[in-house]
N, C-alpha and C positions, 0 to 999 in steps of 0.2 A: 771816470775818476782816474787820476794820474797815479800809477803804481811805481814809478821810477824810484822815488825815495824809499818806499817800503821794500822793494826788491834789493836796493843797495844796502838798506839797514839790515836786512836778514843776512846778506853776505858778510857784512861787517861783524854782525853778531856771531856768525859761525867762525869767523876768523879771530874773534875775541879782541876786536879793534875798537876800543871805547871812543877814541877821538872821531873815527869815521862814523860810528853809530850816532854820536851827538850832532854831526852835521846834517842829519836827516830829521832832526827834531826842531820844533819852534822854541824860542827862548822861554816861553811860558808853558812848556810841556807839563802835563799832569800824568804821573805814573801811579797806577793802582796796582800794588804788588802784594802777594801773600806774605811778604817779609815785613810789612809794616801795617799797623792798624789804620793809619790815616794816609791819604794820598800824599805822594812826594811831588812837590811843585817847583818848577824851574830847573834849568839845565845844571846849575851848580849842585843842587840837592840830588838830582838824578845821577850826576857824575859820581857822587860818593856811593850811592846805593849800588848802582850798576858796576862801578869799578870794583867794589868789594866782592860782588857776586862773580865777576869775571875772574877774580883771583883764585876762586875755589872750583869753578866749573871746568870739567874736562872737555865737554863737547856739547854742542847744540846740533841736532839733526832735524832740519825742517822737512816735513812730509808733504804739506799741502798749504796753499794760500787760496783763500776764498774771498770773493768780493761781492758786496751787496750795494744797495743804493747809497747808504750812509757810512758803512764801516767795511773794514778789511780784517780778516782773521787768518791766523796761521796756526797750524798744528805741528808740534815738534816733540822730540825726545831730548831731555836734558840729562846729562850724566855728570855725577860728582862722585868720584871714587867708584865704589861698588853700587851706589844708589842710581836708580833710573827712575825718572819722573816723566809722566805724560804732561805736556804743556799746551796751552793755547794762549796766544796773544790776540787781543782785539784792539785795532787801531782806529782812531778817528783822525782824518787828515784835513788840512786846510786846502784852499783853492789851488795852491802851488804843489800840493801833494806832500808837504812836510807833516810829520807826525805831531799832532796837537795833544792827543790823549792816548794813553796806552794802558790797557788792563791786562794783567797777567794772571792766568789761572793754572794751577798745578795740581796734580794728584799722584800718588795717594798721600794722605795726611801724615802718616808716620815718616815718610821720606822727606816731606817739607820740614817737619820738626828736626830731623837729622841735619838737613842743610842749614837751618837756623843755628844749630849747635856748632857746626863747622865754622860758620861765619863768625860766631861769637868768639870761638877759640882763635881764629885767624886775626880778629880785631884785637884780642888781648895780647897776642904775640907782637902785633905792630905797635901797640902802646908801650909794651915793655922794652922794645928795642929803640924807641924814639927818644 
């Protein structure tokens, strides 16, 4: 399995470079995130969700990437202000190694709820200034 795109994606994520992240995804990417009840489908929709998240995240610290026959997973720490979340991304890639599906898991739940509140406040501020 080709890990080139996954490794470049994680580097772009650590650098909070949305455009670089998107280059390592297929056009029909499916994102399963704890921030939405339904999957987010397609690059345009993923751009909105991930762009908003990158606007409030202070850092991503990747700890380990593991590879299986069908999937690749990473373990990381996400920091938003004083909040620290343990995270796991699980990727399914196509033959070229581009990310086709991404499932994001975070814990603990109280910190996830706080991140959602921060994103809501940030979104309200953007609406008010537009």
